[in-house]
C-alpha angles and dihedrals in degrees: 000000000000124000115265116255117255116271105255095176090087107044117197093006127126119249120247090254091052090050092050091050090048093050093048100039099038097067090048091050091049091049092051091045091050092049092050092047090054100038103040098063090051092046092047091049091050091047092048090050094049091043091053092050090048092051091048093051091047090052091047090051091052091048089047088059091049091050092047095088097173093044095229094133092248134091123219118209088256093052090049093050093047096044135071093268105100091158091058093043092050094047098032098122093047091047092048095070094162091051094230095140090244135083129202130204087258090056091051092047091049090050092050091047090051090050091051092049091051089054092056117100115253116248116252117272112276094028111128113244119244117239 
């Protein structure tokens, strides 16, 4: 059996099969495109925000090392005030929760995390808390 010749009675027109594929696939493509158009800007904004926080913390860690003159992994209030870590110097007492007179990178990271959590909106009343 040989293949049937193309229908030339309808020049430049889509075949019935092509039309069926177009009708079925097109709405799916539009749905995916709509979803991406709505979701990607939010995702990109979230990624940009997290990326910015990550870069800031990385820079703070590098400056922490510069300010740590005696290389003990801790900053005294004097080291913080003399070094390129204005954020730590300004918030030193709040970061030093155990009141040792020194702060570590872990102390600084915990302080930043607590600040970020405070800035999050509270869930509506009656909403179960996440672990």
